C-alpha positions as CSV (number, residue, x, y, z in Angstrom):
1,M,34.6,15.5,29.0
2,R,33.4,12.0,27.8
3,T,34.9,10.8,24.2
4,V,32.5,8.7,22.2
5,R,33.7,6.7,18.7
6,T,30.6,7.1,16.8
7,L,29.6,5.7,13.2
8,L,27.0,7.9,11.3
9,A,25.6,5.5,8.6
10,G,23.4,8.1,6.9
11,D,22.1,8.4,3.5
12,H,20.8,10.9,0.6
13,F,17.9,11.7,2.9
14,V,19.0,11.5,6.5
15,R,22.5,13.0,5.9
16,N,25.3,12.5,7.8
17,E,26.2,16.4,8.4
18,L,22.6,16.4,10.1
19,L,23.3,13.7,12.5
20,A,26.8,15.0,13.1
21,A,25.1,18.6,13.8
22,A,22.4,17.1,15.9
23,L,24.8,15.2,18.2
24,S,27.2,17.9,18.5
25,T,24.5,19.8,20.8
26,I,24.6,17.3,23.5
27,P,26.9,19.1,26.2
28,D,30.1,17.5,27.8
29,V,30.5,14.7,25.0
30,A,33.1,14.7,22.3
31,F,32.3,12.6,19.7
32,E,34.9,11.1,17.2
33,F,32.8,10.5,13.9
34,R,33.5,8.0,11.3
35,E,30.9,8.0,8.3
36,V,29.6,5.7,5.9
37,M,27.2,6.9,3.2
38,L,24.5,4.5,2.4
39,P,22.9,4.7,-1.3
40,W,19.3,5.1,-0.1
41,P,17.0,6.7,-1.6
42,L,19.1,6.5,-4.8
43,T,19.4,2.7,-4.5
44,P,16.2,1.3,-3.3
45,Y,16.3,-0.7,0.1
46,G,15.3,-4.6,0.4
47,R,15.7,-7.5,2.6
48,V,19.2,-8.0,3.8
49,A,19.9,-11.7,5.3
50,E,17.6,-11.5,8.3
51,V,16.3,-8.1,7.9
52,D,14.1,-5.9,6.1
53,E,14.1,-2.3,4.4
54,A,17.7,-2.0,4.5
55,S,20.6,-1.1,2.2
56,D,22.8,-3.9,0.9
57,V,26.0,-2.6,2.4
58,E,27.1,-5.1,5.3
59,D,30.8,-5.4,4.2
60,Q,31.1,-1.4,4.8
61,L,29.5,-1.4,8.1
62,I,31.4,-4.4,9.4
63,E,34.5,-2.5,8.2
64,A,33.7,0.8,9.7
65,L,32.2,-0.5,13.2
66,A,35.8,-1.3,14.3
67,G,36.2,0.5,17.8
68,V,32.8,1.9,17.5
69,E,30.7,2.6,20.8
70,L,27.6,4.2,19.1
71,A,26.2,3.8,15.8
72,V,23.3,6.1,14.2
73,T,21.8,5.1,10.9
74,Q,18.5,4.9,9.1
75,M,18.8,2.0,6.5
76,G,22.2,0.2,7.8
77,P,21.5,-3.2,7.8
78,F,22.5,-4.5,11.1
79,T,22.4,-7.8,11.0
80,E,24.1,-10.8,13.4
81,R,26.9,-10.8,10.7
82,V,27.4,-7.0,11.4
83,L,26.8,-7.1,15.0
84,D,29.2,-10.2,15.4
85,A,31.9,-7.8,14.0
86,A,31.3,-4.9,16.4
87,P,32.2,-5.9,19.9
88,D,32.6,-2.5,21.2
89,L,29.0,-1.5,19.8
90,R,26.8,-0.1,22.9
91,Y,24.3,1.8,21.6
92,L,22.5,1.7,18.3
93,V,19.8,4.3,17.3
94,V,17.9,3.9,14.0
95,C,16.2,7.1,12.5
96,R,13.1,5.7,11.6
97,G,9.8,4.3,13.5
98,G,10.6,0.9,13.7
99,P,14.2,-0.8,13.7
100,V,13.1,-3.4,11.3
101,N,16.4,-3.1,9.5
102,V,17.9,-4.4,12.8
103,N,18.2,-7.9,14.5
104,V,16.8,-6.9,17.7
105,A,17.3,-10.0,19.3
106,A,20.7,-10.4,18.4
107,A,21.5,-7.0,19.4
108,A,19.8,-7.9,23.0
109,R,22.0,-10.8,23.2
110,R,25.0,-8.9,23.0
111,G,23.9,-6.2,25.3
112,I,23.5,-3.3,22.7
113,A,20.9,-1.1,23.5
114,V,18.6,-0.2,20.5
115,A,16.4,2.8,20.0
116,S,14.1,4.3,17.4
117,T,12.8,7.6,16.6
118,P,9.2,7.5,16.8
119,G,7.1,10.3,15.3
120,R,10.1,11.6,13.0
121,N,7.8,11.7,10.1
122,A,4.3,12.1,11.3
123,V,3.7,15.6,10.3
124,A,4.8,14.8,6.9
125,A,2.8,11.4,6.5
126,A,-0.2,13.1,8.0
127,E,0.0,15.9,5.7
128,H,0.6,13.4,2.6
129,A,-2.4,11.3,3.5
130,V,-5.0,14.4,3.7
131,A,-3.4,15.5,0.1
132,L,-4.1,11.9,-1.3
133,M,-7.7,11.7,0.8
134,M,-8.6,15.1,-0.9
135,G,-7.0,14.2,-4.3
136,A,-9.0,11.1,-4.6
137,L,-12.3,13.1,-3.7
138,R,-12.0,15.3,-6.3
139,N,-10.1,13.2,-8.9
140,L,-7.1,15.6,-9.4
141,P,-5.1,13.3,-11.7
142,R,-8.0,12.7,-14.0
143,L,-8.5,16.6,-14.3
144,Q,-4.7,17.3,-14.7
145,R,-5.0,14.6,-17.6
146,T,-7.7,16.3,-19.6
147,L,-5.6,19.3,-19.6
148,E,-2.4,17.7,-20.4
149,L,-4.2,15.9,-23.6
150,G,-5.9,19.8,-24.4
151,E,-9.4,19.1,-23.5
152,W,-11.4,21.4,-21.4
153,R,-14.1,19.1,-19.3
154,S,-16.5,21.5,-18.0
155,D,-19.0,18.3,-18.4
156,L,-17.3,17.2,-15.3
157,Y,-19.1,19.7,-13.5
158,A,-22.0,17.5,-14.1
159,Y,-23.5,15.8,-10.8
160,D,-22.6,12.2,-11.6
161,E,-19.1,13.2,-12.2
162,C,-18.3,15.6,-9.7
163,G,-16.4,14.6,-6.7
164,G,-17.1,15.2,-2.7
165,E,-16.3,17.0,-0.1
166,L,-14.6,16.4,3.4
167,D,-17.2,18.6,5.6
168,G,-19.8,16.7,7.0
169,S,-18.4,13.3,5.6
170,T,-17.6,10.6,8.2
171,V,-13.8,9.7,7.9
172,G,-12.5,6.5,9.6
173,L,-9.1,6.0,10.8
174,V,-7.6,2.7,11.1
175,G,-5.1,3.1,13.8
176,Y,-4.4,5.7,16.3
177,G,-0.9,6.5,16.6
178,A,1.3,9.6,16.0
179,I,0.1,9.9,12.3
180,G,-3.6,8.9,12.8
181,Q,-3.8,11.2,15.5
182,R,-2.7,14.4,13.6
183,V,-4.9,13.4,10.5
184,A,-7.9,13.1,13.0
185,R,-7.3,16.6,14.0
186,V,-7.2,17.9,10.5
187,M,-10.3,16.2,9.7
188,V,-11.9,17.9,12.8
189,A,-11.1,20.9,11.4
190,F,-12.3,20.5,8.2
191,G,-15.9,19.5,9.6
192,A,-15.6,15.6,9.3
193,H,-17.1,13.4,11.7
194,V,-14.1,11.0,12.5
195,L,-14.4,7.4,13.4
196,V,-11.3,5.5,15.0
197,A,-10.6,1.8,14.9
198,D,-7.4,0.8,17.0
199,P,-7.4,-1.9,19.5
200,Y,-4.8,-0.3,21.6
201,V,-6.8,3.2,22.4
202,D,-9.5,3.2,24.9
203,Q,-10.4,6.9,24.9
204,A,-9.8,10.0,22.4
205,P,-10.6,13.2,22.4
206,E,-14.1,14.8,22.1
207,G,-15.3,14.7,18.6
208,I,-14.0,11.3,17.9
209,E,-15.8,8.5,18.3
210,L,-14.1,4.9,19.1
211,V,-15.5,2.0,17.0
212,D,-14.7,-1.3,15.8
213,L,-13.1,-2.2,12.2
214,D,-16.4,-3.6,11.0
215,E,-18.7,-0.4,12.3
216,L,-15.7,2.1,10.7
217,L,-15.8,0.6,7.3
218,R,-19.6,0.3,7.4
219,R,-20.1,4.0,8.2
220,S,-17.5,5.8,6.6
221,D,-17.3,7.8,3.3
222,V,-13.5,7.8,3.6
223,V,-11.0,5.1,5.4
224,S,-7.5,6.0,5.7
225,L,-5.2,3.3,6.9
226,H,-2.7,4.1,9.6
227,A,-1.9,0.9,11.6
228,R,1.3,-1.1,11.9
229,L,2.0,-4.2,9.7
230,T,2.0,-7.0,12.1
231,D,0.7,-10.9,11.9
232,Q,-2.4,-9.4,13.0
233,T,-2.8,-6.7,10.9
234,R,-1.3,-7.9,7.7
235,G,-4.2,-8.6,4.9
236,M,-6.8,-6.9,7.2
237,I,-8.6,-5.2,4.3
238,G,-9.3,-7.7,2.1
239,A,-12.7,-8.5,-0.3
240,E,-14.8,-8.9,2.4
241,Q,-14.0,-5.7,4.1
242,L,-14.2,-3.9,1.0
243,A,-17.5,-5.3,0.1
244,S,-18.8,-4.2,3.8
245,M,-18.2,-0.6,2.7
246,Q,-20.4,1.9,1.7
247,R,-20.8,2.2,-2.0
248,G,-18.6,4.8,-3.7
249,A,-16.4,4.8,-0.6
250,V,-12.7,6.3,-0.9
251,L,-9.9,4.1,0.4
252,V,-6.3,5.8,1.3
253,N,-3.5,3.6,2.3
254,T,-0.3,5.7,3.5
255,A,0.9,3.1,6.2
256,R,2.3,-0.4,4.6
257,G,1.1,-2.2,1.7
258,G,0.7,-5.7,3.5
259,L,-2.2,-4.3,5.1
260,L,-4.5,-4.2,2.0
261,D,-5.3,-6.9,-0.7
262,Y,-4.5,-4.9,-3.7
263,D,-6.1,-7.3,-6.0
264,A,-9.5,-6.9,-4.3
265,T,-9.1,-3.3,-4.3
266,V,-8.9,-2.6,-7.9
267,D,-11.8,-5.2,-8.3
268,A,-14.0,-2.8,-5.9
269,L,-12.9,0.1,-8.1
270,E,-13.8,-1.3,-11.7
271,S,-17.2,-2.5,-10.1
272,G,-17.8,0.9,-8.5
273,Q,-17.9,-0.6,-5.0
274,L,-15.2,1.9,-4.1
275,G,-15.5,5.3,-5.7
276,A,-11.7,6.2,-5.9
277,A,-8.5,5.1,-3.8
278,A,-5.2,6.8,-3.0
279,F,-2.0,4.8,-2.3
280,D,1.7,5.9,-1.1
281,V,2.5,2.6,-0.4
282,F,1.9,-0.9,-2.3
283,P,2.5,-5.0,-1.9
284,A,5.6,-4.7,-4.0
285,E,7.7,-1.6,-4.3
286,P,8.7,-0.7,-7.1
287,V,5.3,-1.1,-8.7
288,P,5.8,-3.8,-11.2
289,A,5.1,-2.9,-14.8
290,G,1.7,-4.5,-15.7
291,S,0.6,-4.3,-12.4
292,R,-3.4,-3.7,-12.5
293,L,-2.9,-0.5,-10.2
294,L,-1.4,1.3,-13.1
295,T,-4.6,1.0,-15.2
296,A,-7.3,0.9,-12.6
297,P,-10.0,4.0,-12.6
298,N,-10.1,6.6,-10.0
299,I,-6.8,6.3,-8.5
300,V,-4.2,8.4,-6.8
301,M,-0.6,7.0,-6.4
302,T,2.7,8.4,-5.0
303,P,6.0,6.3,-4.7
304,H,6.1,5.6,-0.8
305,L,7.0,9.2,-0.4
306,A,4.7,10.3,2.3
307,G,7.6,11.2,4.8
308,A,9.9,12.8,2.3
309,T,10.4,16.4,3.8
310,R,13.3,18.1,4.8
311,Q,11.7,18.9,8.2
312,T,11.4,15.1,8.6
313,A,15.2,14.4,7.9
314,H,15.7,17.4,10.5
315,R,13.5,16.0,13.2
316,A,15.1,12.2,12.7
317,G,18.5,14.0,13.5
318,S,17.3,16.0,16.7
319,I,15.0,12.8,17.8
320,A,18.2,10.5,17.4
321,A,20.2,13.2,19.7
322,E,17.5,13.0,22.2
323,A,18.0,9.2,22.2
324,V,21.9,9.5,22.1
325,A,21.8,11.9,25.3
326,A,19.5,9.8,27.5
327,F,21.7,6.4,26.4
328,L,24.8,8.3,27.6
329,S,23.4,9.7,30.8
330,G,22.2,6.3,31.9
331,K,18.7,6.7,30.8
332,D,16.1,5.0,28.8
333,P,15.2,7.0,25.4
334,V,11.5,7.3,24.3
335,G,12.2,5.0,21.2
336,L,13.7,2.4,23.4
337,V,13.2,-1.1,21.6
338,S,13.0,-4.5,23.4
339,A,14.0,-7.7,22.0
């Protein structure tokens, strides 16, 4: 039986005991676990040296990595400095969709294979996007506030005040990865006509129409963003794109804050060009005090929690275990990352 010295650098969401339990299902391998508990999400992540969205624990990792062949983490900052201190490390699995907290090029130079866990939060994020979409369409936060204020606003039943339905609406999805595909299926089940804009997709199931971004924006009653943030997609929705949307349309972003010009979005909400908006991600997190988003009309917001379900944490562990099993058997895991 092979023995593998392993560092589990979990946190208060993807816990070390979940990772250990998942890895322990791999046959014919004995893991010697060493553990580091990272402070996320009790302490927000941020940029650490040259990597993003990481917990600031380089020194803890360096101390723990001595003699370690395999490391599994979600928020550990695997910077060049940390990798320099881990000469025995051969495999690194990151329990998230993309390893933004890893210097992948530095890992490749050292012969360290890196894998992510694609799809681990797809169910949770898709369901959250749908919830935000419906909350924005019906302006649920506003309705709750009226009750909290002791008001019974039956006047909001008036035609000019009430919301809309997904059934019969045109819903545009920008990005058709694991999350976008799940949202599309739900929208079809609701009776919506679904448009998809994604330059990497050349065919879609029956009932889903592939269009370019400009056409999607012009035709959609609801637009939901599910694209990855890259140099090409950064700022893809700005004032010009918002102006091209149908007046009174709804905009949802559960992907990344950098996709969208939020100042232009608030302008569109205030002018009525956008009927409502819903966000789980923001250009600066936490949202700073005094942000225009906090006083914008017809807006639903959550603090970057779309992926926060217990099932997501367990799924991260099981997908990580699949990646580890592939590595140890000499195969490439599904989430293998290239430098």
